[in-house]
C-alpha positions as CSV (number, residue, x, y, z in Angstrom):
1,M,-17.3,2.3,-9.3
2,I,-14.6,1.1,-11.6
3,Q,-14.0,3.0,-15.1
4,A,-11.5,1.6,-17.4
5,Y,-10.8,3.2,-20.8
6,G,-8.4,1.9,-23.5
7,L,-6.4,-0.5,-21.4
8,T,-3.5,-1.8,-23.5
9,S,-0.5,-3.6,-22.5
10,D,2.9,-2.9,-23.9
11,S,3.9,-5.3,-26.7
12,R,7.1,-7.1,-26.5
13,K,9.2,-7.5,-29.8
14,A,7.0,-8.2,-32.6
15,L,4.3,-9.8,-30.6
16,P,0.9,-8.2,-30.3
17,P,-0.2,-6.9,-27.0
18,A,-1.8,-9.3,-24.6
19,V,-4.6,-6.7,-24.0
20,D,-5.7,-4.4,-26.7
21,D,-8.2,-1.5,-26.1
22,V,-10.3,-2.8,-23.2
23,S,-12.9,-0.4,-21.9
24,F,-15.5,-1.1,-19.4
25,E,-17.3,0.0,-16.5
26,A,-18.1,-1.8,-13.1
27,H,-20.7,-0.2,-11.2
28,A,-21.2,0.0,-7.4
29,G,-23.7,-2.5,-5.8
30,R,-23.1,-5.1,-8.7
31,V,-20.8,-8.2,-9.3
32,T,-19.0,-7.7,-12.7
33,V,-17.2,-10.8,-14.1
34,L,-14.5,-11.0,-16.7
35,L,-14.9,-14.1,-18.6
36,G,-12.4,-15.5,-20.9
37,A,-10.4,-18.7,-21.5
38,P,-7.0,-19.2,-20.1
39,G,-4.6,-16.7,-21.9
40,A,-7.4,-14.3,-22.9
41,G,-5.9,-11.5,-20.9
42,K,-8.0,-11.3,-17.8
43,T,-5.1,-11.1,-15.3
44,T,-3.3,-8.6,-17.4
45,V,-6.4,-6.4,-17.5
46,L,-6.5,-6.3,-13.7
47,R,-2.7,-5.7,-13.4
48,L,-3.2,-2.8,-15.8
49,L,-6.3,-1.6,-13.8
50,L,-4.2,-1.7,-10.5
51,G,-1.1,-0.1,-11.9
52,L,1.1,-3.3,-11.5
53,Q,2.0,-3.6,-15.2
54,Q,3.3,-1.1,-17.8
55,G,0.7,-0.1,-20.4
56,R,-1.6,2.6,-21.7
57,G,-5.0,3.8,-20.8
58,L,-7.0,5.2,-17.9
59,A,-8.4,3.5,-14.8
60,C,-10.4,5.3,-12.1
61,F,-11.9,4.1,-8.9
62,R,-14.8,6.2,-7.9
63,G,-13.6,8.9,-10.1
64,R,-9.9,9.0,-9.1
65,P,-6.9,7.1,-10.6
66,L,-5.3,4.8,-8.0
67,H,-2.1,6.7,-7.6
68,R,-4.1,9.7,-6.4
69,V,-5.8,7.7,-3.6
70,A,-4.1,8.4,-0.3
71,H,-4.5,4.9,1.0
72,P,-5.1,2.4,-1.8
73,S,-5.8,-0.5,0.6
74,R,-8.8,1.2,1.9
75,E,-10.0,1.8,-1.6
76,V,-9.3,-1.5,-3.3
77,G,-9.0,-5.0,-1.9
78,V,-7.0,-7.2,-4.0
79,L,-6.4,-10.9,-4.4
80,L,-4.1,-12.0,-7.3
81,G,-3.1,-15.7,-6.9
82,D,-2.3,-17.3,-3.5
83,V,-1.8,-15.4,-0.2
84,P,1.7,-14.2,-0.2
85,G,2.7,-14.9,3.3
86,H,5.5,-16.6,5.3
87,P,4.3,-20.3,5.5
88,A,5.3,-20.6,9.2
89,R,3.2,-17.4,10.3
90,T,-0.1,-18.0,11.8
91,V,-3.4,-16.9,10.2
92,R,-4.1,-14.4,13.1
93,G,-0.4,-13.2,13.1
94,H,-0.5,-12.6,9.4
95,L,-3.7,-10.5,9.6
96,R,-2.5,-8.6,12.6
97,M,0.8,-7.7,10.7
98,L,-1.4,-6.5,7.9
99,C,-3.5,-4.4,10.1
100,A,-0.3,-2.5,11.1
101,A,0.5,-2.0,7.4
102,A,-3.1,-0.7,6.7
103,G,-3.2,1.4,9.7
104,V,-6.3,-0.3,11.1
105,S,-7.0,-1.4,14.5
106,V,-5.7,-4.9,15.5
107,R,-9.3,-5.8,16.4
108,R,-10.1,-5.8,12.7
109,A,-8.2,-9.1,12.3
110,D,-10.5,-10.9,14.5
111,E,-13.5,-9.3,12.9
112,V,-12.6,-10.5,9.5
113,L,-11.7,-13.8,10.7
114,E,-15.2,-14.2,11.9
115,V,-16.6,-13.0,8.7
116,V,-14.7,-15.4,6.6
117,G,-15.3,-18.3,9.0
118,L,-11.5,-18.9,10.0
119,V,-11.9,-18.3,13.8
120,G,-11.2,-22.0,14.5
121,L,-8.2,-21.9,12.4
122,R,-6.6,-18.7,13.6
123,D,-3.6,-20.4,15.0
124,E,-3.0,-22.5,11.8
125,R,0.1,-21.9,9.8
126,L,-0.3,-20.5,6.5
127,G,1.7,-23.4,4.9
128,G,-0.8,-26.0,6.3
129,L,-4.0,-24.3,4.9
130,S,-6.0,-26.2,2.2
131,R,-7.1,-24.5,-1.1
132,G,-10.4,-23.5,0.3
133,M,-8.9,-22.0,3.5
134,D,-6.4,-20.1,1.6
135,R,-9.1,-18.5,-0.5
136,R,-10.9,-17.6,2.6
137,L,-7.8,-16.0,4.0
138,G,-7.2,-14.1,0.8
139,L,-10.7,-12.7,1.0
140,A,-9.9,-11.8,4.7
141,C,-6.9,-9.9,3.7
142,A,-8.7,-8.1,0.9
143,L,-11.5,-7.1,3.4
144,L,-9.1,-6.1,6.2
145,A,-9.2,-2.3,5.5
146,D,-12.8,-2.4,4.7
147,P,-12.4,-1.3,1.0
148,H,-15.1,-0.1,-1.4
149,T,-13.9,-2.2,-4.3
150,L,-12.8,-5.8,-4.5
151,V,-10.6,-7.0,-7.4
152,L,-10.3,-10.8,-7.4
153,D,-8.4,-12.9,-10.0
154,E,-10.4,-16.3,-10.3
155,P,-11.0,-16.6,-6.6
156,A,-13.0,-19.9,-7.0
157,D,-10.3,-21.7,-9.0
158,G,-9.8,-25.1,-7.6
159,L,-12.5,-24.8,-5.0
160,S,-15.3,-27.3,-4.4
161,G,-18.7,-26.5,-5.1
162,R,-19.6,-25.8,-1.5
163,E,-16.7,-23.6,-1.1
164,S,-17.5,-21.7,-4.4
165,R,-21.1,-21.1,-3.3
166,W,-19.7,-19.7,0.0
167,L,-17.3,-17.4,-1.8
168,H,-19.9,-16.3,-4.3
169,G,-22.4,-15.4,-1.5
170,M,-19.6,-13.3,0.1
171,L,-19.1,-11.3,-3.0
172,R,-22.9,-10.9,-3.5
173,A,-23.1,-9.6,0.1
174,H,-20.4,-7.0,-0.5
175,A,-22.2,-5.9,-3.4
176,R,-25.4,-5.6,-1.7
177,Q,-23.8,-3.4,0.9
178,G,-23.0,-0.9,-1.9
179,G,-19.5,-2.1,-2.8
180,T,-18.0,-2.8,-6.3
181,V,-16.8,-6.4,-7.1
182,L,-14.7,-7.3,-10.1
183,T,-13.7,-10.8,-10.6
184,T,-12.6,-13.1,-13.4
185,T,-13.4,-16.7,-14.3
186,A,-13.0,-19.0,-17.2
187,D,-16.3,-21.0,-16.6
188,P,-19.1,-19.5,-18.4
189,K,-21.7,-21.2,-16.1
190,E,-20.2,-19.6,-13.1
191,A,-20.2,-16.2,-14.7
192,A,-23.8,-16.5,-15.5
193,R,-24.6,-17.7,-12.0
194,V,-22.6,-15.2,-10.0
195,A,-22.5,-11.9,-12.1
196,D,-24.8,-9.1,-12.6
197,R,-22.8,-8.1,-15.7
198,V,-20.5,-10.4,-17.9
199,L,-17.6,-9.0,-19.9
200,A,-16.2,-11.4,-22.4
201,L,-12.6,-11.3,-23.3
202,E,-11.0,-13.2,-26.3
203,G,-7.6,-12.8,-27.6
204,G,-7.0,-9.6,-25.3
205,R,-9.9,-7.8,-26.5
206,L,-13.4,-7.2,-25.2
207,V,-16.0,-9.0,-27.4
208,A,-19.2,-8.8,-25.4
209,D,-20.5,-6.7,-22.5
210,Q,-24.0,-8.1,-21.3
211,E,-26.3,-8.3,-18.4
212,A,-26.1,-11.9,-16.8
213,A,-29.5,-12.8,-17.9
214,E,-29.0,-11.8,-21.3
215,F,-25.5,-13.6,-21.4
216,A,-27.1,-16.8,-20.2
217,R,-30.1,-16.5,-22.7
218,T,-27.8,-15.8,-25.7
219,R,-24.6,-17.3,-24.9
220,L,-25.5,-20.4,-22.8
221,R,-28.0,-23.1,-23.8
222,P,-30.5,-24.7,-21.3
223,R,-30.3,-28.4,-21.2
224,V,-31.9,-31.3,-19.5
225,A,-29.5,-33.6,-17.6
226,V,-30.6,-37.2,-17.8
227,R,-28.9,-40.3,-15.9
228,T,-30.2,-43.7,-17.1
229,P,-28.7,-47.2,-17.6
230,H,-30.4,-47.2,-21.0
231,A,-28.8,-44.0,-22.5
232,L,-28.6,-45.1,-26.0
233,R,-32.2,-46.5,-26.0
234,L,-33.6,-43.3,-24.4
235,A,-31.5,-41.3,-27.1
236,A,-33.1,-43.1,-29.9
237,Q,-36.6,-42.6,-28.6
238,L,-36.0,-38.9,-28.1
239,T,-34.7,-38.6,-31.5
240,R,-37.7,-40.4,-33.1
241,E,-40.3,-38.3,-31.2
242,A,-38.4,-35.1,-32.0
243,R,-38.3,-36.2,-35.8
244,A,-42.0,-36.9,-35.7
245,A,-43.0,-33.6,-34.1
246,Q,-40.6,-31.7,-36.3
247,R,-38.6,-30.2,-33.4
248,S,-34.9,-29.4,-33.1
249,V,-33.6,-31.7,-30.3
250,E,-30.0,-32.5,-29.7
251,V,-28.8,-35.4,-27.6
252,V,-25.2,-35.5,-26.4
253,Q,-23.5,-38.2,-24.4
254,E,-21.6,-36.8,-21.4
255,G,-20.0,-40.1,-20.6
256,G,-21.2,-43.3,-19.1
257,N,-24.9,-43.2,-18.6
258,R,-25.5,-39.6,-18.8
259,L,-27.2,-37.7,-21.5
260,S,-27.6,-33.9,-22.1
261,V,-30.7,-33.0,-24.1
262,Y,-30.8,-29.6,-25.8
263,G,-34.1,-28.2,-27.1
264,S,-36.4,-30.3,-24.8
265,S,-37.7,-30.1,-21.3
266,C,-37.8,-32.3,-18.3
267,A,-41.6,-33.0,-18.8
268,D,-41.1,-34.2,-22.5
269,V,-37.9,-36.3,-21.6
270,G,-39.7,-37.9,-18.7
271,E,-42.9,-38.7,-20.6
272,T,-40.8,-40.3,-23.2
273,A,-38.9,-42.5,-20.7
274,F,-42.3,-43.4,-19.0
275,R,-44.0,-44.4,-22.4
276,H,-41.1,-46.7,-23.3
277,G,-40.4,-48.2,-19.8
278,I,-36.8,-46.7,-19.6
279,L,-35.5,-46.5,-16.1
280,V,-34.3,-42.9,-15.2
281,H,-32.2,-42.1,-12.2
282,Q,-31.9,-38.4,-12.6
283,L,-33.8,-35.7,-14.6
284,A,-32.9,-32.1,-14.1
285,D,-32.9,-28.8,-15.8
286,E,-29.4,-27.3,-16.1
287,T,-27.7,-24.3,-17.6
288,G,-25.7,-25.6,-20.4
289,D,-22.2,-24.7,-21.6
290,M,-21.2,-22.5,-24.5
291,G,-22.3,-25.2,-27.0
292,P,-22.4,-29.0,-27.4
293,G,-19.3,-30.6,-28.5
294,A,-17.2,-27.8,-27.4
295,D,-15.5,-29.8,-24.7
296,G,-15.1,-33.1,-26.4
297,R,-18.4,-34.8,-25.6
298,V,-19.8,-37.0,-28.4
299,V,-23.1,-36.0,-30.1
300,V,-25.4,-39.0,-30.3
301,S,-28.0,-37.5,-32.5
302,R,-29.5,-34.2,-33.8
303,T,-32.8,-33.7,-35.2
304,V,-33.4,-30.9,-37.7
305,E,-36.1,-30.4,-40.3
306,N,-37.6,-33.9,-40.0
307,R,-34.0,-35.4,-40.3
308,T,-31.8,-37.3,-38.0
309,V,-28.3,-36.4,-38.4
310,E,-25.9,-39.2,-37.1
311,S,-22.2,-39.6,-37.3
312,G,-19.8,-42.6,-36.9
313,A,-19.3,-45.8,-38.5
314,A,-20.8,-48.8,-36.4
315,Q,-24.5,-49.0,-35.7
316,N,-26.3,-50.6,-32.8
317,T,-29.9,-51.6,-32.8
318,V,-32.0,-51.0,-29.7
319,P,-35.5,-52.0,-28.9
320,G,-38.1,-50.3,-30.8
321,G,-36.3,-50.6,-34.1
322,E,-34.4,-47.4,-33.8
323,A,-30.7,-47.5,-35.1
324,V,-28.1,-45.2,-33.4
325,R,-24.5,-44.9,-33.9
326,N,-21.9,-46.5,-31.6
327,P,-21.0,-43.5,-29.3
328,V,-17.4,-44.6,-29.1
329,A,-17.0,-43.8,-32.8
330,V,-19.2,-40.7,-32.9
331,T,-17.7,-37.2,-33.5
332,A,-19.2,-33.9,-33.2
333,V,-21.0,-32.6,-36.5
334,D,-23.4,-29.8,-37.2
335,V,-26.1,-29.0,-39.9
336,T,-26.8,-25.6,-41.3
337,A,-30.4,-25.6,-42.6
338,E,-33.6,-23.9,-42.1
339,G,-35.6,-26.0,-39.6
340,A,-39.2,-26.2,-39.3
341,A,-41.2,-24.3,-36.6
342,G,-41.5,-26.0,-33.2
343,D,-44.4,-26.3,-30.8
344,T,-44.2,-22.8,-29.5
345,G,-44.8,-21.2,-32.9
346,E,-41.4,-19.5,-32.9
347,P,-39.5,-19.3,-36.2
348,P,-37.3,-22.0,-37.3
349,T,-33.7,-22.2,-36.0
350,R,-30.7,-21.8,-38.1
351,S,-28.9,-24.7,-36.9
352,A,-29.0,-27.4,-34.3
353,S,-26.3,-25.7,-32.3
354,A,-27.4,-22.1,-32.5
355,T,-30.7,-21.2,-30.7
356,E,-30.6,-17.6,-29.7
357,G,-27.5,-15.7,-30.0
358,A,-24.0,-17.2,-30.6
359,P,-22.4,-20.1,-29.0
360,S,-18.8,-20.3,-27.8
361,A,-15.9,-19.9,-29.9
362,G,-15.1,-23.5,-28.8
363,S,-18.1,-24.8,-30.6
364,P,-17.6,-27.0,-33.5
365,P,-17.9,-25.3,-37.0
366,A,-21.0,-26.0,-38.9
367,V,-20.9,-28.5,-41.7
368,A,-23.2,-27.9,-44.7
369,S,-25.8,-30.5,-45.5
370,P,-25.0,-32.7,-48.4
371,E,-27.5,-31.3,-50.8
372,H,-26.5,-27.7,-50.2
373,S,-22.6,-28.3,-50.0
374,T,-20.3,-27.8,-52.9
375,P,-16.7,-29.1,-53.1
376,S,-14.9,-25.7,-53.6
377,G,-17.1,-23.4,-51.5
378,P,-16.1,-22.5,-48.1
379,T,-17.7,-24.2,-45.1
380,P,-20.1,-21.9,-43.4
381,S,-19.4,-21.7,-39.6
382,A,-21.6,-21.0,-36.5
383,P,-21.3,-17.8,-34.8
384,T,-18.5,-17.5,-32.2
385,L,-18.0,-15.8,-29.1
386,S,-16.3,-12.9,-31.0
387,D,-19.4,-11.9,-32.7
388,P,-20.9,-8.7,-31.7
389,A,-23.3,-8.7,-28.8
390,P,-26.9,-9.1,-29.7
391,S,-29.1,-6.1,-30.1
392,G,-31.1,-7.3,-26.9
393,S,-28.2,-6.6,-24.6
394,S,-28.3,-3.9,-22.2
395,P,-27.0,-0.4,-23.3
396,A,-25.5,0.3,-20.0
397,G,-21.8,0.6,-19.9
398,P,-19.3,2.3,-22.2
399,T,-19.3,1.9,-26.0
400,L,-16.7,-0.6,-26.9
401,S,-15.5,0.9,-30.2
402,G,-12.4,3.3,-29.7
403,P,-13.5,6.4,-31.8
404,E,-16.9,6.7,-30.2
405,L,-15.7,6.2,-26.6
406,S,-15.6,9.5,-24.8
407,H,-12.9,10.6,-22.4
408,P,-13.6,9.9,-18.7
409,A,-13.5,13.6,-17.9
410,L,-16.8,13.9,-20.0
411,S,-18.5,11.1,-18.3
412,S,-20.7,11.5,-15.2
413,P,-20.1,9.4,-12.1
414,H,-22.5,6.7,-11.1
415,P,-25.3,7.8,-8.8
416,A,-24.0,5.7,-6.0
417,D,-20.7,7.4,-6.1
418,R,-21.7,11.1,-6.4
419,A,-21.4,11.6,-2.7
420,V,-17.9,10.5,-2.6
421,E,-15.4,13.3,-2.3
422,T,-12.8,13.2,-5.0
423,D,-9.8,14.9,-6.2
424,G,-11.1,15.6,-9.7
425,P,-11.5,13.6,-12.9
426,C,-9.3,10.8,-13.9
427,P,-7.3,12.2,-16.8
428,E,-3.7,13.2,-16.7
429,P,-2.6,16.7,-15.5
430,D,-2.7,18.1,-19.1
431,A,-6.4,17.4,-19.1
432,E,-6.6,17.2,-22.8
433,P,-9.5,15.2,-23.9
434,A,-8.4,12.4,-26.0
435,A,-10.5,9.4,-27.4
436,V,-9.2,6.0,-26.8
437,P,-7.5,4.7,-29.8
438,P,-8.9,2.0,-32.0
439,S,-6.8,-1.1,-32.6
440,P,-4.5,-1.2,-35.7
441,R,-6.9,-3.7,-37.3
442,R,-9.6,-1.2,-37.3
443,T,-7.5,1.7,-38.5
444,A,-5.4,0.0,-41.1
445,D,-7.4,1.9,-43.9
446,R,-7.7,5.2,-42.4
447,P,-5.2,8.1,-43.0
448,A,-2.8,8.8,-40.2
449,D,-4.1,12.4,-39.6
450,D,-7.5,10.9,-38.7
451,L,-6.2,8.6,-35.9
452,P,-6.9,9.9,-32.3
453,A,-4.2,10.4,-29.8
454,L,-2.7,7.4,-27.8
455,P,-4.1,7.1,-24.3
456,P,-1.9,8.2,-21.5
457,P,0.7,5.7,-20.3
458,L,0.0,3.4,-17.1
459,C,3.1,3.6,-14.8
460,V,3.8,0.7,-12.3
461,R,2.5,1.6,-9.1
462,S,4.9,1.2,-6.2
463,A,4.0,-1.2,-3.3
464,P,2.1,0.4,-0.5
465,S,4.2,1.3,2.5
466,P,3.1,0.4,5.9
467,L,1.2,3.1,7.6
468,R,2.7,2.0,10.9
469,P,6.1,0.8,10.0
470,L,7.5,0.2,13.3
471,R,4.5,-1.8,14.6
472,Y,4.6,-3.7,11.3
473,E,8.2,-4.6,11.6
474,V,7.8,-5.8,15.3
475,R,5.0,-8.0,14.4
476,R,6.7,-9.4,11.2
477,A,9.8,-10.3,13.3
478,T,8.0,-11.8,16.3
479,G,5.3,-13.5,14.2
480,I,7.5,-16.5,13.3
481,S,9.8,-18.5,15.3
482,T,13.0,-17.9,13.1
483,G,14.4,-15.1,15.2
484,F,13.9,-16.9,18.4
485,L,15.4,-20.0,17.2
486,T,18.5,-18.2,15.8
487,G,19.0,-16.5,19.1
488,A,18.9,-19.8,21.0
489,A,21.3,-21.2,18.5
490,V,23.7,-18.3,18.9
491,L,23.7,-18.5,22.7
492,L,24.4,-22.3,22.6
493,V,27.2,-22.0,20.2
494,S,28.7,-19.2,22.0
495,A,28.6,-21.0,25.4
496,V,30.3,-24.2,24.0
497,T,32.9,-22.1,22.1
498,A,33.8,-20.2,25.3
499,V,34.1,-23.3,27.2
500,V,36.4,-24.9,24.5
501,L,38.5,-21.6,24.4
502,G,38.8,-21.6,28.3
503,G,40.1,-25.1,28.4
504,M,42.6,-24.5,25.7
505,G,44.1,-21.4,27.2
506,H,46.0,-18.5,25.6
507,T,42.9,-16.5,24.8
508,A,42.3,-12.8,25.9
509,Q,39.7,-12.3,28.3
510,A,37.7,-10.0,26.1
511,R,37.6,-12.7,23.3
512,L,36.7,-15.4,25.7
513,L,33.7,-13.7,27.0
514,T,32.5,-12.9,23.5
515,A,33.4,-16.5,22.3
516,W,35.4,-15.1,19.4
517,P,38.3,-17.4,18.5
518,V,41.2,-15.8,16.4
519,Q,40.7,-18.3,13.6
520,L,37.0,-17.1,13.0
521,P,36.3,-13.7,11.1
522,L,33.3,-12.9,13.4
523,P,31.9,-14.3,16.7
524,P,28.7,-16.2,16.6
525,A,26.7,-13.3,18.1
526,A,27.7,-11.0,15.3
527,L,26.9,-13.6,12.6
528,G,23.5,-14.3,14.2
529,A,22.8,-10.5,14.3
530,G,23.8,-10.3,10.6
531,L,21.6,-13.2,9.9
532,L,18.6,-11.7,11.6
533,G,19.1,-8.3,9.8
534,A,19.4,-10.1,6.5
535,L,16.1,-11.9,7.2
536,A,14.3,-8.5,7.9
537,F,14.4,-7.7,4.1
538,G,15.0,-11.1,2.8
539,D,11.7,-12.4,4.0
540,E,10.0,-9.4,2.4
541,F,11.2,-10.3,-1.2
542,R,10.6,-14.1,-0.6
543,H,7.2,-13.6,0.9
544,P,5.9,-10.1,-0.2
545,A,2.9,-9.7,2.0
546,L,2.5,-6.0,1.4
547,A,2.4,-6.2,-2.4
548,A,-0.6,-7.0,-4.5
549,D,1.8,-8.7,-6.9
550,R,4.8,-11.0,-6.0
551,G,8.0,-9.1,-6.4
552,T,7.7,-5.4,-5.4
553,V,8.6,-4.5,-1.9
554,P,8.2,-1.1,-0.2
555,R,11.6,0.6,0.0
556,R,10.9,3.9,1.7
557,L,12.9,5.4,4.4
558,G,10.2,4.9,7.0
559,V,10.5,1.1,6.3
560,L,14.3,1.2,6.4
561,T,14.2,3.1,9.7
562,A,11.9,0.6,11.4
563,K,13.9,-2.3,10.2
564,L,17.1,-0.7,11.4
565,L,15.7,0.2,14.7
566,V,14.3,-3.3,15.3
567,A,17.5,-5.0,14.1
568,A,19.5,-2.7,16.5
569,V,17.5,-3.5,19.6
570,T,17.6,-7.2,18.6
571,A,21.4,-7.1,18.2
572,V,21.9,-5.3,21.5
573,T,19.7,-7.8,23.4
574,L,21.7,-10.7,21.7
575,A,25.1,-9.0,22.6
576,F,24.2,-8.7,26.3
577,L,22.8,-12.2,26.4
578,T,25.9,-13.7,24.8
579,V,28.3,-12.1,27.3
580,G,26.1,-12.9,30.2
581,C,25.7,-16.6,29.2
582,D,29.4,-17.1,28.4
583,A,30.5,-15.5,31.8
584,E,28.0,-17.8,33.7
585,V,29.1,-20.9,31.9
586,L,32.8,-20.1,32.4
587,Y,32.2,-19.5,36.0
588,L,30.3,-22.8,36.4
589,V,33.1,-24.8,34.7
590,Y,36.3,-23.0,35.6
591,G,35.5,-20.7,38.4
592,Q,35.9,-17.0,39.1
593,E,39.4,-16.6,37.3
594,L,37.9,-16.9,33.8
595,A,34.7,-15.1,34.5
596,R,36.2,-11.9,35.8
597,V,35.3,-8.5,34.1
598,P,38.1,-6.8,32.2
599,A,39.4,-3.4,33.5
600,D,38.7,-1.6,30.3
601,W,35.2,-3.0,30.1
602,M,33.6,0.4,29.0
603,S,35.5,0.7,25.7
604,L,35.4,-2.9,25.0
605,G,31.7,-2.9,25.6
606,V,31.2,-0.2,23.3
607,S,33.3,-1.9,20.6
608,W,31.3,-5.1,21.1
609,L,28.0,-3.5,20.8
610,G,29.0,-1.4,17.8
611,L,30.3,-4.6,16.0
612,V,27.1,-6.6,16.7
613,V,24.9,-3.7,15.8
614,G,27.0,-2.9,12.7
615,C,26.7,-6.5,11.5
616,A,22.8,-6.4,11.9
617,W,22.6,-3.1,10.0
618,A,24.9,-4.4,7.3
619,G,22.6,-7.5,6.8
620,V,19.6,-5.2,6.6
621,L,21.1,-2.8,4.0
622,A,22.7,-5.6,1.9
623,A,19.5,-7.7,1.9
624,G,17.6,-4.7,0.8
625,V,19.9,-3.7,-2.0
626,F,20.5,-7.2,-3.4
627,R,17.0,-8.5,-2.6
628,S,18.2,-11.7,-0.8
629,T,18.9,-12.9,2.6
630,T,21.8,-14.9,1.4
631,A,23.4,-11.8,-0.2
632,G,22.8,-9.9,3.0
633,L,24.6,-12.6,5.1
634,A,27.4,-12.7,2.4
635,A,27.9,-8.9,2.9
636,V,28.3,-9.3,6.5
637,L,31.0,-11.9,6.1
638,A,32.8,-9.8,3.5
639,V,33.4,-7.1,6.1
640,P,36.1,-9.0,8.0
641,V,37.3,-11.2,5.2
642,V,37.6,-8.5,2.4
643,V,37.2,-4.8,4.0
644,V,39.2,-5.3,7.2
645,P,42.4,-6.4,5.3
646,A,42.0,-3.4,3.0
647,V,41.6,-1.0,5.8
648,Q,44.5,-2.5,7.7
649,K,46.7,-2.0,4.8
650,A,45.6,1.5,4.4
651,L,46.2,2.3,8.1
652,E,49.7,0.8,7.9
653,S,50.6,3.5,5.3
654,A,52.6,6.5,6.4
655,S,50.1,9.0,5.2
656,V,47.5,8.0,7.7
657,R,47.3,9.8,11.0
658,T,46.0,8.3,14.2
659,A,42.9,9.4,16.0
660,A,44.5,9.5,19.4
661,G,43.5,12.6,21.4
662,F,40.6,13.2,19.4
663,S,38.2,14.0,22.2
664,M,40.8,16.6,23.8
665,R,41.1,18.3,20.4
666,L,37.3,18.4,19.8
667,R,36.8,19.9,23.3
668,E,39.5,22.5,22.7
669,T,37.8,23.5,19.4
670,L,34.3,23.8,20.7
671,L,35.4,25.4,24.0
672,V,32.8,23.2,25.8
673,Q,33.4,21.1,28.8
674,W,31.7,17.7,28.3
675,P,29.2,17.0,30.9
676,F,29.1,13.6,33.0
677,G,32.4,12.6,31.7
678,G,31.2,12.6,28.0
679,G,34.6,12.9,26.7
680,R,35.4,9.3,27.7
681,Y,32.6,8.1,25.6
682,V,33.8,10.4,22.6
683,D,37.3,9.1,23.1
684,A,36.0,5.4,23.0
685,A,34.0,5.9,20.0
686,A,37.1,7.4,18.3
687,R,39.2,4.4,19.4
688,V,36.5,2.0,17.9
689,L,36.6,3.8,14.6
690,G,40.3,3.8,14.7
691,Q,40.4,0.0,14.9
692,P,40.4,-1.9,11.5
693,V,37.2,-3.7,12.3
694,G,35.4,-0.6,13.3
695,G,36.6,1.4,10.3
696,A,35.7,-1.4,8.0
697,M,32.2,-1.7,9.4
698,A,31.6,2.1,9.2
699,L,32.9,2.1,5.5
700,S,30.6,-0.9,4.6
701,L,27.7,0.6,6.2
702,A,28.2,4.0,4.6
703,A,28.6,2.2,1.2
704,L,25.5,0.1,1.6
705,L,23.3,3.0,2.8
706,C,24.3,5.0,-0.3
707,A,23.4,2.0,-2.5
708,Y,20.1,1.6,-0.9
709,L,19.2,5.3,-1.4
710,L,20.3,5.2,-4.9
711,T,18.3,2.1,-5.8
712,T,15.2,3.7,-3.9
713,L,15.5,7.0,-5.8
714,R,15.9,5.1,-9.1
715,G,12.8,3.2,-8.5
716,R,10.9,6.4,-7.8
717,V,12.2,8.2,-10.9
718,R,10.9,5.4,-13.0
């Protein structure tokens, strides 16, 4: 069950808030649809509900705010926009990576693939999926942790009719199993067809809260869809018979040979066509839109109170002596008059475009009949979507007006959710009951002392951290071919460089084995390790698979530790493979002389591994701080180009002491004999740190780590 109270977005500058005082409930076992035109505030409501946008109000999921849920992905499945995944990752690999993030078994990926019908496409790349397959994958991601609630933003947008029906069936099945479904749409017919309850938004405010059947009865208009090559002739005959029978009938030309007849039935239209010998290709009952003429269709004729209202200039005469207007020149008009009673004995309708309830705000305004209109008087208009809900609507759900809305702490949970263990009611820790404030338009004439307190602020929720960060990082790194291709390119460039340096001569053996020319700031292996480290965080910001919205990436220390560990293992592997490949190539080309191992191989090996691992870590930290792969690689290159000269200049000064004999002095201080010759390793590490490159790398890593910790703590404070 979802409970939202007084959701209001923060206004920017002098503009009104995109969402103003929206309150509703979405019960378990039902599909609730937020209906509104583009720009009405549907997505903003969902983002406020999920804590992805700053604002005010209260939002509870089964009695608890989302920030008090231990594992939000197991409570709420979210789909906002397209699936945010790397386009080169496979469908199955993407889901397996998210399984590690959600802390569920890897078998769950295959289960949801079977549920959404993507088993045959599990090895397909995300970048090659069609719109329908992308929607299926998004639903699979939302269902991965088996959540109780689904929150989807226009999931059927751009889908075909068949795909839309499948998606709606999946949502209905989740609701039948006791789950809560909240989705948005801009199509009123889709809302009436899919939802159990429809919440209408207009201008950022909730203007209607109705059951789906009541919404379809009061907000939509049933119609008869007709396809005939003699559309104008049939329209004229329908108009004549409706006028003779004193019935309110409206005929709208949809385009080409199609008509929509409002206020009639298939039987009446079919009998009229049969009596006058008019060929009919299609005759079907449909659920109409929010009102004729709202989407630019032309109104051929309307019959009200024994009169036929026509518009346009040119007339065409059709068989039967009935004259109708040229549909090309017709524009939508309306009549406000008291019509006569129809065949069913119901009271007369108020206008030709208003049957029961109010049509959409997109309906054309009503124009007074000539005998009742005055030049100076205002033009009466038909009811719009912003009118209050009719009295026949269901009383379920919260009261929409602010002063009468009670605090969520005073409301009882839904019966389906009473067995759920909760941490208490939804209000803030002060637990002070406060009514949701009315909008300024409703309180402009009230004293300031009578205004209720503002609802509590909604803070932006940080992105969920992977529950199994190491497993997640391993699957993220191995799920695409970028790392393997980068490693292969590094080995190839290193081998070619080593052969060229061996032929030129005058290159030290250590630099020859690592393919490190004096002219280059870093060897290819160090650059490759830095690039792979930068990709570890750069891909997270470019393709944020863990965040419900695009932009926030988990920056907790567990994620950083996993990325540093995987980057270190990758760098060490790349360093060993580079030296081995270079030695083998030098042996094959030049013989044993250039492939021999240096005498001080241990200290050189420690320095080599420290350089490669340090470059990889610098790439990880810099990409995490600057949120870009390019910035991470630039930071790696800045170490030998900028930091090393600065360290060398500092070491050349007279005030700097050398680190020679550090292991002996340390052993004398601690009075401990290093076991297994550990003093040599300590001495080697001290010599590495004493070198310009080693000192510069250590300094860079320390600075980047401090910057990362500062940005992480600053994000938590906010």
